N, C-alpha and C positions, 0 to 999 in steps of 0.2 A: 654303300652305294645304293643300296635300296631306296633309303631316306631321299637321297639327291634325285634318284628316278622318279619318286613319288612325290615331290615337291614339298617335303616335308622341311628340309633344310636349304639353305641359298649358298651353295659354294661360292668362295672366292680368294683370290691371290692377292694380297697388298704387300707393296713394298716397306719393310722397316727401316730404311734410309733414303736418303736423296742423293740422285745422280747428277754431279754435275758436269757441267760442258768440260770440253779438253783444256780451254785457256783458262778456266779456274785455277790451276797450280802454278801457271805462271803469273799470274797476277798479284800473288801474294807470296811470303816465305813459307816454309813449311814450318819453321818454329813460331810462327805467330798464331798465338793461342785465344788472341781477343776474338770473342763471338761477334761484336757488332762492327769492330772498324774494318776499314779495304773492303768493304762490300759485304761484310758479314760471313759467318759460316752457320751450319746446320739449318734444319728446316725451318727455326722460327726468324732466325736473323738474317740469312741470305737473300741480298736484294736483287739479286739477277735472274734469268730465266733458267731454271734447272732441266736438263733433259726430262727428267721424272721426277716428280716430288715426293716426299713421306706420304705414305699412304696409298699411292697411287696403284690401282689396280683394276680388276674386273669382277661384275657381279652380274647376276643375270636378273637382278630387277634394279630399281631406283629408291632413293630415300630421301627424304627431306628432314631436318632437325632444327628445333628451337631452342635456344636457352632457356632456364628459369629466370625470374625477375632481375638478376645481378648480371648487367651486360658489361662488369670491370674484371673479367676473367683473366685477362693477361696482366693485371698489375697483383694478382694475389698474393704473390710472394714479395713483392717490392714494398708492401705497406709495413710499418712500424710495428704496427700490433701482429702481423703475420710473423714476422721474425722474431718477436719475442714469445710468441706460442706456436713454435714450429711442429712442437708433437702434438697440438691440439689437431682433430679432426676437421677438415674442412669439406661442406657437402654442397653440391648442385644437383639440380634438377635439369635433364635434358629430356626433351619429347621428340622421339622419333616415329617417323611415320612412314610406313611403305607405300610410297606412289606409282609401283609398278603394276605389273599384271600376274608377278609370282609371289608366292608367300614365302 
């Protein structure tokens, strides 16, 4: 608590799941496990407007981030090479900058 009061840490709370609107459950069968069909499911494939998206939350400051040189992050696991070498490490660089007034 002292670290929070002294500004040494930035407390935050983030949702670990997506909150869908009520009509989401009426538009698709509960047994339909396709990630992309019928409007998609999960934070990655859902095409509708969620009530609160995955990672939504509060912070006492603001941040910006930029990815390293590789901009094809969403295709990492869909390439044939990545599937063949599924146990080999994949490494990316992300630069995070505090743009707010709190450290």
